[in-house]
TIDREN-13352 format. One record per atom (N, C-alpha, C): residue number from 1; residue in three letters; atom name; z, x, y. Coordinates in nm, 3 decimals. Each point is the difference from the previous one (the first is absolute). Layout:
N
<node><nr>NUM</nr><rest>ALA</rest><atom>CA</atom><up>Z</up><east>X</east><north>Y</north></node>
...
//
This chain:
76
<node><nr>1</nr><rest>MET</rest><atom>N</atom><up>9.848</up><east>-7.994</east><north>11.803</north></node>
<node><nr>1</nr><rest>MET</rest><atom>CA</atom><up>-0.092</up><east>-0.045</east><north>-0.101</north></node>
<node><nr>1</nr><rest>MET</rest><atom>C</atom><up>0.078</up><east>-0.029</east><north>-0.129</north></node>
<node><nr>2</nr><rest>LYS</rest><atom>N</atom><up>-0.020</up><east>-0.114</east><north>-0.054</north></node>
<node><nr>2</nr><rest>LYS</rest><atom>CA</atom><up>0.071</up><east>-0.041</east><north>-0.120</north></node>
<node><nr>2</nr><rest>LYS</rest><atom>C</atom><up>-0.070</up><east>0.054</east><north>-0.124</north></node>
<node><nr>3</nr><rest>PHE</rest><atom>N</atom><up>0.074</up><east>-0.005</east><north>-0.109</north></node>
<node><nr>3</nr><rest>PHE</rest><atom>CA</atom><up>-0.055</up><east>0.049</east><north>-0.127</north></node>
<node><nr>3</nr><rest>PHE</rest><atom>C</atom><up>-0.124</up><east>-0.077</east><north>-0.039</north></node>
<node><nr>4</nr><rest>LYS</rest><atom>N</atom><up>0.000</up><east>-0.129</east><north>0.023</north></node>
<node><nr>4</nr><rest>LYS</rest><atom>CA</atom><up>-0.114</up><east>-0.084</east><north>-0.035</north></node>
<node><nr>4</nr><rest>LYS</rest><atom>C</atom><up>-0.125</up><east>0.044</east><north>0.078</north></node>
<node><nr>5</nr><rest>ASP</rest><atom>N</atom><up>0.017</up><east>0.033</east><north>0.127</north></node>
<node><nr>5</nr><rest>ASP</rest><atom>CA</atom><up>-0.112</up><east>0.047</east><north>0.081</north></node>
<node><nr>5</nr><rest>ASP</rest><atom>C</atom><up>-0.050</up><east>0.137</east><north>-0.048</north></node>
<node><nr>6</nr><rest>GLN</rest><atom>N</atom><up>0.093</up><east>0.087</east><north>-0.034</north></node>
<node><nr>6</nr><rest>GLN</rest><atom>CA</atom><up>-0.038</up><east>0.132</east><north>-0.050</north></node>
<node><nr>6</nr><rest>GLN</rest><atom>C</atom><up>-0.075</up><east>-0.011</east><north>-0.133</north></node>
<node><nr>7</nr><rest>PHE</rest><atom>N</atom><up>0.048</up><east>-0.087</east><north>-0.087</north></node>
<node><nr>7</nr><rest>PHE</rest><atom>CA</atom><up>-0.066</up><east>-0.021</east><north>-0.128</north></node>
<node><nr>7</nr><rest>PHE</rest><atom>C</atom><up>-0.141</up><east>-0.055</east><north>0.021</north></node>
<node><nr>8</nr><rest>ARG</rest><atom>N</atom><up>-0.014</up><east>-0.094</east><north>0.090</north></node>
<node><nr>8</nr><rest>ARG</rest><atom>CA</atom><up>-0.131</up><east>-0.059</east><north>0.028</north></node>
<node><nr>8</nr><rest>ARG</rest><atom>C</atom><up>-0.096</up><east>0.105</east><north>0.057</north></node>
<node><nr>9</nr><rest>THR</rest><atom>N</atom><up>0.048</up><east>0.085</east><north>0.089</north></node>
<node><nr>9</nr><rest>THR</rest><atom>CA</atom><up>-0.083</up><east>0.106</east><north>0.057</north></node>
<node><nr>9</nr><rest>THR</rest><atom>C</atom><up>-0.042</up><east>0.100</east><north>-0.108</north></node>
<node><nr>10</nr><rest>GLY</rest><atom>N</atom><up>0.093</up><east>0.038</east><north>-0.084</north></node>
<node><nr>10</nr><rest>GLY</rest><atom>CA</atom><up>-0.032</up><east>0.092</east><north>-0.108</north></node>
<node><nr>10</nr><rest>GLY</rest><atom>C</atom><up>-0.101</up><east>-0.058</east><north>-0.098</north></node>
<node><nr>11</nr><rest>TRP</rest><atom>N</atom><up>0.019</up><east>-0.125</east><north>-0.035</north></node>
<node><nr>11</nr><rest>TRP</rest><atom>CA</atom><up>-0.092</up><east>-0.066</east><north>-0.093</north></node>
<node><nr>11</nr><rest>TRP</rest><atom>C</atom><up>-0.140</up><east>-0.011</east><north>0.061</north></node>
<node><nr>12</nr><rest>ARG</rest><atom>N</atom><up>-0.008</up><east>-0.028</east><north>0.128</north></node>
<node><nr>12</nr><rest>ARG</rest><atom>CA</atom><up>-0.129</up><east>-0.010</east><north>0.069</north></node>
<node><nr>12</nr><rest>ARG</rest><atom>C</atom><up>-0.071</up><east>0.135</east><north>0.000</north></node>
<node><nr>13</nr><rest>ASN</rest><atom>N</atom><up>0.075</up><east>0.108</east><north>0.025</north></node>
<node><nr>13</nr><rest>ASN</rest><atom>CA</atom><up>-0.061</up><east>0.134</east><north>0.000</north></node>
<node><nr>13</nr><rest>ASN</rest><atom>C</atom><up>-0.045</up><east>0.041</east><north>-0.139</north></node>
<node><nr>14</nr><rest>LEU</rest><atom>N</atom><up>0.077</up><east>-0.037</east><north>-0.102</north></node>
<node><nr>14</nr><rest>LEU</rest><atom>CA</atom><up>-0.041</up><east>0.031</east><north>-0.137</north></node>
<node><nr>14</nr><rest>LEU</rest><atom>C</atom><up>-0.126</up><east>-0.075</east><north>-0.038</north></node>
<node><nr>15</nr><rest>SER</rest><atom>N</atom><up>-0.011</up><east>-0.124</east><north>0.041</north></node>
<node><nr>15</nr><rest>SER</rest><atom>CA</atom><up>-0.118</up><east>-0.079</east><north>-0.035</north></node>
<node><nr>15</nr><rest>SER</rest><atom>C</atom><up>-0.124</up><east>0.045</east><north>0.078</north></node>
<node><nr>16</nr><rest>ARG</rest><atom>N</atom><up>0.018</up><east>0.061</east><north>0.114</north></node>
<node><nr>16</nr><rest>ARG</rest><atom>CA</atom><up>-0.115</up><east>0.050</east><north>0.077</north></node>
<node><nr>16</nr><rest>ARG</rest><atom>C</atom><up>-0.057</up><east>0.127</east><north>-0.062</north></node>
<node><nr>17</nr><rest>GLN</rest><atom>N</atom><up>0.085</up><east>0.084</east><north>-0.052</north></node>
<node><nr>17</nr><rest>GLN</rest><atom>CA</atom><up>-0.042</up><east>0.129</east><north>-0.057</north></node>
<node><nr>17</nr><rest>GLN</rest><atom>C</atom><up>0.006</up><east>-0.007</east><north>-0.152</north></node>
<node><nr>18</nr><rest>LYS</rest><atom>N</atom><up>-0.086</up><east>-0.079</east><north>-0.061</north></node>
<node><nr>18</nr><rest>LYS</rest><atom>CA</atom><up>0.007</up><east>-0.024</east><north>-0.144</north></node>
<node><nr>18</nr><rest>LYS</rest><atom>C</atom><up>-0.028</up><east>0.126</east><north>-0.082</north></node>
<node><nr>19</nr><rest>LEU</rest><atom>N</atom><up>-0.099</up><east>0.078</east><north>0.040</north></node>
<node><nr>19</nr><rest>LEU</rest><atom>CA</atom><up>-0.034</up><east>0.120</east><north>-0.077</north></node>
<node><nr>19</nr><rest>LEU</rest><atom>C</atom><up>0.113</up><east>0.101</east><north>0.006</north></node>
<node><nr>20</nr><rest>ARG</rest><atom>N</atom><up>0.054</up><east>0.024</east><north>0.118</north></node>
<node><nr>20</nr><rest>ARG</rest><atom>CA</atom><up>0.109</up><east>0.096</east><north>0.014</north></node>
<node><nr>20</nr><rest>ARG</rest><atom>C</atom><up>0.124</up><east>-0.045</east><north>-0.077</north></node>
<node><nr>21</nr><rest>THR</rest><atom>N</atom><up>0.029</up><east>-0.130</east><north>0.007</north></node>
<node><nr>21</nr><rest>THR</rest><atom>CA</atom><up>0.115</up><east>-0.054</east><north>-0.072</north></node>
<node><nr>21</nr><rest>THR</rest><atom>C</atom><up>-0.020</up><east>0.013</east><north>-0.151</north></node>
<node><nr>22</nr><rest>SER</rest><atom>N</atom><up>-0.120</up><east>-0.029</east><north>-0.048</north></node>
<node><nr>22</nr><rest>SER</rest><atom>CA</atom><up>-0.029</up><east>0.010</east><north>-0.143</north></node>
<node><nr>22</nr><rest>SER</rest><atom>C</atom><up>0.010</up><east>0.144</east><north>-0.048</north></node>
<node><nr>23</nr><rest>LEU</rest><atom>N</atom><up>-0.054</up><east>0.093</east><north>0.077</north></node>
<node><nr>23</nr><rest>LEU</rest><atom>CA</atom><up>0.006</up><east>0.141</east><north>-0.039</north></node>
<node><nr>23</nr><rest>LEU</rest><atom>C</atom><up>0.144</up><east>0.052</east><north>0.000</north></node>
<node><nr>24</nr><rest>THR</rest><atom>N</atom><up>0.079</up><east>-0.044</east><north>0.094</north></node>
<node><nr>24</nr><rest>THR</rest><atom>CA</atom><up>0.140</up><east>0.042</east><north>0.005</north></node>
<node><nr>24</nr><rest>THR</rest><atom>C</atom><up>0.077</up><east>-0.053</east><north>-0.121</north></node>
<node><nr>25</nr><rest>ILE</rest><atom>N</atom><up>-0.020</up><east>-0.125</east><north>-0.032</north></node>
<node><nr>25</nr><rest>ILE</rest><atom>CA</atom><up>0.067</up><east>-0.059</east><north>-0.117</north></node>
<node><nr>25</nr><rest>ILE</rest><atom>C</atom><up>-0.046</up><east>0.070</east><north>-0.127</north></node>
<node><nr>26</nr><rest>PHE</rest><atom>N</atom><up>-0.131</up><east>0.028</east><north>-0.010</north></node>
<node><nr>26</nr><rest>PHE</rest><atom>CA</atom><up>-0.054</up><east>0.070</east><north>-0.117</north></node>
<node><nr>26</nr><rest>PHE</rest><atom>C</atom><up>0.062</up><east>0.139</east><north>-0.013</north></node>
<node><nr>27</nr><rest>ALA</rest><atom>N</atom><up>0.015</up><east>0.072</east><north>0.110</north></node>
<node><nr>27</nr><rest>ALA</rest><atom>CA</atom><up>0.059</up><east>0.134</east><north>-0.004</north></node>
<node><nr>27</nr><rest>ALA</rest><atom>C</atom><up>0.146</up><east>-0.005</east><north>-0.043</north></node>
<node><nr>28</nr><rest>ILE</rest><atom>N</atom><up>0.073</up><east>-0.099</east><north>0.047</north></node>
<node><nr>28</nr><rest>ILE</rest><atom>CA</atom><up>0.141</up><east>-0.013</east><north>-0.038</north></node>
<node><nr>28</nr><rest>ILE</rest><atom>C</atom><up>0.011</up><east>-0.031</east><north>-0.149</north></node>
<node><nr>29</nr><rest>VAL</rest><atom>N</atom><up>-0.086</up><east>-0.087</east><north>-0.051</north></node>
<node><nr>29</nr><rest>VAL</rest><atom>CA</atom><up>0.002</up><east>-0.034</east><north>-0.142</north></node>
<node><nr>29</nr><rest>VAL</rest><atom>C</atom><up>-0.036</up><east>0.122</east><north>-0.085</north></node>
<node><nr>30</nr><rest>ILE</rest><atom>N</atom><up>-0.103</up><east>0.073</east><north>0.039</north></node>
<node><nr>30</nr><rest>ILE</rest><atom>CA</atom><up>-0.040</up><east>0.121</east><north>-0.074</north></node>
<node><nr>30</nr><rest>ILE</rest><atom>C</atom><up>0.113</up><east>0.102</east><north>-0.001</north></node>
<node><nr>31</nr><rest>GLY</rest><atom>N</atom><up>0.067</up><east>0.019</east><north>0.112</north></node>
<node><nr>31</nr><rest>GLY</rest><atom>CA</atom><up>0.112</up><east>0.094</east><north>0.005</north></node>
<node><nr>31</nr><rest>GLY</rest><atom>C</atom><up>0.115</up><east>-0.040</east><north>-0.089</north></node>
<node><nr>32</nr><rest>ALA</rest><atom>N</atom><up>0.035</up><east>-0.128</east><north>0.002</north></node>
<node><nr>32</nr><rest>ALA</rest><atom>CA</atom><up>0.111</up><east>-0.047</east><north>-0.084</north></node>
<node><nr>32</nr><rest>ALA</rest><atom>C</atom><up>-0.035</up><east>0.011</east><north>-0.148</north></node>
<node><nr>33</nr><rest>VAL</rest><atom>N</atom><up>-0.122</up><east>-0.033</east><north>-0.036</north></node>
<node><nr>33</nr><rest>VAL</rest><atom>CA</atom><up>-0.042</up><east>0.010</east><north>-0.140</north></node>
<node><nr>33</nr><rest>VAL</rest><atom>C</atom><up>-0.002</up><east>0.145</east><north>-0.046</north></node>
<node><nr>34</nr><rest>SER</rest><atom>N</atom><up>-0.049</up><east>0.090</east><north>0.085</north></node>
<node><nr>34</nr><rest>SER</rest><atom>CA</atom><up>-0.006</up><east>0.140</east><north>-0.040</north></node>
<node><nr>34</nr><rest>SER</rest><atom>C</atom><up>0.139</up><east>0.061</east><north>-0.017</north></node>
<node><nr>35</nr><rest>VAL</rest><atom>N</atom><up>0.093</up><east>-0.036</east><north>0.086</north></node>
<node><nr>35</nr><rest>VAL</rest><atom>CA</atom><up>0.137</up><east>0.050</east><north>-0.016</north></node>
<node><nr>35</nr><rest>VAL</rest><atom>C</atom><up>0.062</up><east>-0.053</east><north>-0.129</north></node>
<node><nr>36</nr><rest>THR</rest><atom>N</atom><up>-0.023</up><east>-0.127</east><north>-0.030</north></node>
<node><nr>36</nr><rest>THR</rest><atom>CA</atom><up>0.053</up><east>-0.059</east><north>-0.123</north></node>
<node><nr>36</nr><rest>THR</rest><atom>C</atom><up>-0.060</up><east>0.065</east><north>-0.123</north></node>
<node><nr>37</nr><rest>VAL</rest><atom>N</atom><up>-0.130</up><east>0.024</east><north>0.001</north></node>
<node><nr>37</nr><rest>VAL</rest><atom>CA</atom><up>-0.066</up><east>0.063</east><north>-0.115</north></node>
<node><nr>37</nr><rest>VAL</rest><atom>C</atom><up>0.050</up><east>0.142</east><north>-0.019</north></node>
<node><nr>38</nr><rest>MET</rest><atom>N</atom><up>0.013</up><east>0.076</east><north>0.109</north></node>
<node><nr>38</nr><rest>MET</rest><atom>CA</atom><up>0.048</up><east>0.138</east><north>-0.013</north></node>
<node><nr>38</nr><rest>MET</rest><atom>C</atom><up>0.143</up><east>0.005</east><north>-0.053</north></node>
<node><nr>39</nr><rest>LEU</rest><atom>N</atom><up>0.086</up><east>-0.088</east><north>0.046</north></node>
<node><nr>39</nr><rest>LEU</rest><atom>CA</atom><up>0.137</up><east>-0.002</east><north>-0.049</north></node>
<node><nr>39</nr><rest>LEU</rest><atom>C</atom><up>0.006</up><east>-0.035</east><north>-0.148</north></node>
<node><nr>40</nr><rest>SER</rest><atom>N</atom><up>-0.082</up><east>-0.095</east><north>-0.043</north></node>
<node><nr>40</nr><rest>SER</rest><atom>CA</atom><up>0.002</up><east>-0.037</east><north>-0.141</north></node>
<node><nr>40</nr><rest>SER</rest><atom>C</atom><up>-0.058</up><east>0.111</east><north>-0.087</north></node>
<node><nr>41</nr><rest>LEU</rest><atom>N</atom><up>-0.103</up><east>0.071</east><north>0.049</north></node>
<node><nr>41</nr><rest>LEU</rest><atom>CA</atom><up>-0.055</up><east>0.112</east><north>-0.076</north></node>
<node><nr>41</nr><rest>LEU</rest><atom>C</atom><up>0.101</up><east>0.113</east><north>-0.014</north></node>
<node><nr>42</nr><rest>VAL</rest><atom>N</atom><up>0.068</up><east>0.032</east><north>0.107</north></node>
<node><nr>42</nr><rest>VAL</rest><atom>CA</atom><up>0.099</up><east>0.108</east><north>-0.005</north></node>
<node><nr>42</nr><rest>VAL</rest><atom>C</atom><up>0.115</up><east>-0.037</east><north>-0.093</north></node>
<node><nr>43</nr><rest>THR</rest><atom>N</atom><up>0.045</up><east>-0.124</east><north>0.007</north></node>
<node><nr>43</nr><rest>THR</rest><atom>CA</atom><up>0.110</up><east>-0.044</east><north>-0.085</north></node>
<node><nr>43</nr><rest>THR</rest><atom>C</atom><up>-0.039</up><east>0.002</east><north>-0.147</north></node>
<node><nr>44</nr><rest>SER</rest><atom>N</atom><up>-0.120</up><east>-0.046</east><north>-0.032</north></node>
<node><nr>44</nr><rest>SER</rest><atom>CA</atom><up>-0.042</up><east>-0.001</east><north>-0.140</north></node>
<node><nr>44</nr><rest>SER</rest><atom>C</atom><up>-0.026</up><east>0.142</east><north>-0.050</north></node>
<node><nr>45</nr><rest>ALA</rest><atom>N</atom><up>-0.056</up><east>0.088</east><north>0.084</north></node>
<node><nr>45</nr><rest>ALA</rest><atom>CA</atom><up>-0.022</up><east>0.138</east><north>-0.041</north></node>
<node><nr>45</nr><rest>ALA</rest><atom>C</atom><up>0.133</up><east>0.071</east><north>-0.024</north></node>
<node><nr>46</nr><rest>LYS</rest><atom>N</atom><up>0.098</up><east>-0.025</east><north>0.084</north></node>
<node><nr>46</nr><rest>LYS</rest><atom>CA</atom><up>0.132</up><east>0.061</east><north>-0.019</north></node>
<node><nr>46</nr><rest>LYS</rest><atom>C</atom><up>0.063</up><east>-0.047</east><north>-0.130</north></node>
<node><nr>47</nr><rest>GLY</rest><atom>N</atom><up>-0.011</up><east>-0.130</east><north>-0.028</north></node>
<node><nr>47</nr><rest>GLY</rest><atom>CA</atom><up>0.055</up><east>-0.053</east><north>-0.124</north></node>
<node><nr>47</nr><rest>GLY</rest><atom>C</atom><up>-0.070</up><east>0.057</east><north>-0.122</north></node>
<node><nr>48</nr><rest>PHE</rest><atom>N</atom><up>-0.133</up><east>0.013</east><north>0.007</north></node>
<node><nr>48</nr><rest>PHE</rest><atom>CA</atom><up>-0.076</up><east>0.056</east><north>-0.112</north></node>
<node><nr>48</nr><rest>PHE</rest><atom>C</atom><up>0.038</up><east>0.145</east><north>-0.025</north></node>
<node><nr>49</nr><rest>LEU</rest><atom>N</atom><up>0.009</up><east>0.080</east><north>0.107</north></node>
<node><nr>49</nr><rest>LEU</rest><atom>CA</atom><up>0.035</up><east>0.141</east><north>-0.016</north></node>
<node><nr>49</nr><rest>LEU</rest><atom>C</atom><up>0.142</up><east>0.017</east><north>-0.052</north></node>
<node><nr>50</nr><rest>MET</rest><atom>N</atom><up>0.093</up><east>-0.077</east><north>0.051</north></node>
<node><nr>50</nr><rest>MET</rest><atom>CA</atom><up>0.138</up><east>0.012</east><north>-0.047</north></node>
<node><nr>50</nr><rest>MET</rest><atom>C</atom><up>0.012</up><east>-0.040</east><north>-0.146</north></node>
<node><nr>51</nr><rest>SER</rest><atom>N</atom><up>-0.070</up><east>-0.104</east><north>-0.043</north></node>
<node><nr>51</nr><rest>SER</rest><atom>CA</atom><up>0.008</up><east>-0.040</east><north>-0.140</north></node>
<node><nr>51</nr><rest>SER</rest><atom>C</atom><up>-0.066</up><east>0.103</east><north>-0.090</north></node>
<node><nr>52</nr><rest>SER</rest><atom>N</atom><up>-0.111</up><east>0.060</east><north>0.044</north></node>
<node><nr>52</nr><rest>SER</rest><atom>CA</atom><up>-0.063</up><east>0.102</east><north>-0.084</north></node>
<node><nr>52</nr><rest>SER</rest><atom>C</atom><up>0.084</up><east>0.127</east><north>-0.006</north></node>
<node><nr>53</nr><rest>PHE</rest><atom>N</atom><up>0.067</up><east>0.036</east><north>0.110</north></node>
<node><nr>53</nr><rest>PHE</rest><atom>CA</atom><up>0.089</up><east>0.115</east><north>-0.004</north></node>
<node><nr>53</nr><rest>PHE</rest><atom>C</atom><up>0.120</up><east>-0.025</east><north>-0.090</north></node>
<node><nr>54</nr><rest>GLU</rest><atom>N</atom><up>0.053</up><east>-0.121</east><north>0.002</north></node>
<node><nr>54</nr><rest>GLU</rest><atom>CA</atom><up>0.114</up><east>-0.032</east><north>-0.085</north></node>
<node><nr>54</nr><rest>GLU</rest><atom>C</atom><up>-0.038</up><east>0.000</east><north>-0.147</north></node>
<node><nr>55</nr><rest>LYS</rest><atom>N</atom><up>-0.122</up><east>-0.041</east><north>-0.033</north></node>
<node><nr>55</nr><rest>LYS</rest><atom>CA</atom><up>-0.045</up><east>0.000</east><north>-0.140</north></node>
<node><nr>55</nr><rest>LYS</rest><atom>C</atom><up>-0.013</up><east>0.141</east><north>-0.054</north></node>
<node><nr>56</nr><rest>THR</rest><atom>N</atom><up>-0.053</up><east>0.092</east><north>0.081</north></node>
<node><nr>56</nr><rest>THR</rest><atom>CA</atom><up>-0.023</up><east>0.136</east><north>-0.048</north></node>
<node><nr>56</nr><rest>THR</rest><atom>C</atom><up>0.119</up><east>0.092</east><north>0.023</north></node>
<node><nr>57</nr><rest>GLY</rest><atom>N</atom><up>0.096</up><east>-0.042</east><north>0.078</north></node>
<node><nr>57</nr><rest>GLY</rest><atom>CA</atom><up>0.115</up><east>0.083</east><north>0.028</north></node>
<node><nr>57</nr><rest>GLY</rest><atom>C</atom><up>-0.023</up><east>0.100</east><north>0.112</north></node>
<node><nr>58</nr><rest>GLU</rest><atom>N</atom><up>-0.109</up><east>-0.013</east><north>0.070</north></node>
<node><nr>58</nr><rest>GLU</rest><atom>CA</atom><up>-0.031</up><east>0.094</east><north>0.109</north></node>
<node><nr>58</nr><rest>GLU</rest><atom>C</atom><up>0.093</up><east>-0.016</east><north>0.119</north></node>
<node><nr>59</nr><rest>ASP</rest><atom>N</atom><up>0.068</up><east>-0.112</east><north>0.010</north></node>
<node><nr>59</nr><rest>ASP</rest><atom>CA</atom><up>0.088</up><east>-0.021</east><north>0.115</north></node>
<node><nr>59</nr><rest>ASP</rest><atom>C</atom><up>0.127</up><east>0.083</east><north>-0.008</north></node>
<node><nr>60</nr><rest>ARG</rest><atom>N</atom><up>0.027</up><east>0.061</east><north>-0.115</north></node>
<node><nr>60</nr><rest>ARG</rest><atom>CA</atom><up>0.122</up><east>0.079</east><north>-0.017</north></node>
<node><nr>60</nr><rest>ARG</rest><atom>C</atom><up>-0.028</up><east>0.147</east><north>-0.028</north></node>
<node><nr>61</nr><rest>ARG</rest><atom>N</atom><up>-0.124</up><east>0.040</east><north>0.011</north></node>
<node><nr>61</nr><rest>ARG</rest><atom>CA</atom><up>-0.036</up><east>0.138</east><north>-0.032</north></node>
<node><nr>61</nr><rest>ARG</rest><atom>C</atom><up>0.016</up><east>0.087</east><north>0.124</north></node>
<node><nr>62</nr><rest>VAL</rest><atom>N</atom><up>0.057</up><east>0.119</east><north>-0.019</north></node>
<node><nr>62</nr><rest>VAL</rest><atom>CA</atom><up>0.014</up><east>0.098</east><north>0.107</north></node>
<node><nr>62</nr><rest>VAL</rest><atom>C</atom><up>-0.076</up><east>0.124</east><north>-0.043</north></node>
<node><nr>63</nr><rest>ILE</rest><atom>N</atom><up>-0.088</up><east>0.049</east><north>0.084</north></node>
<node><nr>63</nr><rest>ILE</rest><atom>CA</atom><up>-0.080</up><east>0.118</east><north>-0.032</north></node>
<node><nr>63</nr><rest>ILE</rest><atom>C</atom><up>0.050</up><east>0.116</east><north>0.085</north></node>
<node><nr>64</nr><rest>VAL</rest><atom>N</atom><up>0.035</up><east>0.111</east><north>-0.067</north></node>
<node><nr>64</nr><rest>VAL</rest><atom>CA</atom><up>0.049</up><east>0.119</east><north>0.068</north></node>
<node><nr>64</nr><rest>VAL</rest><atom>C</atom><up>-0.102</up><east>0.110</east><north>-0.021</north></node>
<node><nr>65</nr><rest>THR</rest><atom>N</atom><up>-0.043</up><east>0.062</east><north>0.109</north></node>
<node><nr>65</nr><rest>THR</rest><atom>CA</atom><up>-0.098</up><east>0.108</east><north>-0.009</north></node>
<node><nr>65</nr><rest>THR</rest><atom>C</atom><up>0.067</up><east>0.130</east><north>0.042</north></node>
<node><nr>66</nr><rest>PRO</rest><atom>N</atom><up>-0.046</up><east>0.113</east><north>-0.055</north></node>
<node><nr>66</nr><rest>PRO</rest><atom>CA</atom><up>0.060</up><east>0.128</east><north>0.037</north></node>
<node><nr>66</nr><rest>PRO</rest><atom>C</atom><up>-0.036</up><east>0.038</east><north>0.143</north></node>
<node><nr>67</nr><rest>VAL</rest><atom>N</atom><up>0.087</up><east>0.078</east><north>0.060</north></node>
<node><nr>67</nr><rest>VAL</rest><atom>CA</atom><up>-0.023</up><east>0.048</east><north>0.136</north></node>
<node><nr>67</nr><rest>VAL</rest><atom>C</atom><up>-0.105</up><east>0.110</east><north>-0.006</north></node>
<node><nr>68</nr><rest>THR</rest><atom>N</atom><up>-0.095</up><east>-0.002</east><north>0.091</north></node>
<node><nr>68</nr><rest>THR</rest><atom>CA</atom><up>-0.108</up><east>0.100</east><north>-0.001</north></node>
<node><nr>68</nr><rest>THR</rest><atom>C</atom><up>0.043</up><east>0.132</east><north>0.062</north></node>
<node><nr>69</nr><rest>GLY</rest><atom>N</atom><up>0.102</up><east>0.001</east><north>0.080</north></node>
<node><nr>69</nr><rest>GLY</rest><atom>CA</atom><up>0.046</up><east>0.124</east><north>0.059</north></node>
<node><nr>69</nr><rest>GLY</rest><atom>C</atom><up>-0.067</up><east>0.033</east><north>0.132</north></node>
<node><nr>70</nr><rest>LEU</rest><atom>N</atom><up>-0.087</up><east>-0.084</east><north>0.047</north></node>
<node><nr>70</nr><rest>LEU</rest><atom>CA</atom><up>-0.065</up><east>0.025</east><north>0.128</north></node>
<node><nr>70</nr><rest>LEU</rest><atom>C</atom><up>0.087</up><east>-0.051</east><north>0.113</north></node>
<node><nr>71</nr><rest>SER</rest><atom>N</atom><up>0.016</up><east>0.083</east><north>0.100</north></node>
<node><nr>71</nr><rest>SER</rest><atom>CA</atom><up>0.070</up><east>-0.047</east><north>0.119</north></node>
<node><nr>71</nr><rest>SER</rest><atom>C</atom><up>-0.102</up><east>-0.058</east><north>0.097</north></node>
<node><nr>72</nr><rest>TYR</rest><atom>N</atom><up>0.047</up><east>-0.052</east><north>0.109</north></node>
<node><nr>72</nr><rest>TYR</rest><atom>CA</atom><up>-0.089</up><east>-0.063</east><north>0.096</north></node>
<node><nr>72</nr><rest>TYR</rest><atom>C</atom><up>-0.099</up><east>0.101</east><north>0.059</north></node>
<node><nr>73</nr><rest>GLY</rest><atom>N</atom><up>0.045</up><east>0.118</east><north>0.027</north></node>
<node><nr>73</nr><rest>GLY</rest><atom>CA</atom><up>-0.087</up><east>0.102</east><north>0.059</north></node>
<node><nr>73</nr><rest>GLY</rest><atom>C</atom><up>-0.106</up><east>0.049</east><north>-0.097</north></node>
<node><nr>74</nr><rest>GLU</rest><atom>N</atom><up>0.031</up><east>0.011</east><north>-0.129</north></node>
<node><nr>74</nr><rest>GLU</rest><atom>CA</atom><up>-0.097</up><east>0.046</east><north>-0.099</north></node>
<node><nr>74</nr><rest>GLU</rest><atom>C</atom><up>-0.105</up><east>-0.105</east><north>-0.032</north></node>
<node><nr>75</nr><rest>ALA</rest><atom>N</atom><up>0.033</up><east>-0.126</east><north>0.017</north></node>
<node><nr>75</nr><rest>ALA</rest><atom>CA</atom><up>-0.092</up><east>-0.107</east><north>-0.036</north></node>
<node><nr>75</nr><rest>ALA</rest><atom>C</atom><up>-0.111</up><east>-0.018</east><north>0.102</north></node>
<node><nr>76</nr><rest>ARG</rest><atom>N</atom><up>0.015</up><east>0.056</east><north>0.117</north></node>
<node><nr>76</nr><rest>ARG</rest><atom>CA</atom><up>-0.104</up><east>-0.016</east><north>0.103</north></node>
<node><nr>76</nr><rest>ARG</rest><atom>C</atom><up>-0.119</up><east>0.075</east><north>-0.036</north></node>
//
């Protein structure tokens, strides 16, 4: 079977099942758009947080707390 025949068979099957083909294309588009939106939201949130930390100096702060003296067995 040649490529031309395979393409013709595939195109015929797609045109017969219009609803299934449309729903599949719609699902692929929704998935691609949602991945793109999530990546852009995460990137912009990371940039916003890093810039706000740099403005306040929180990115260089180290907090040291005293040891409570509890061992693992006493904390249960």
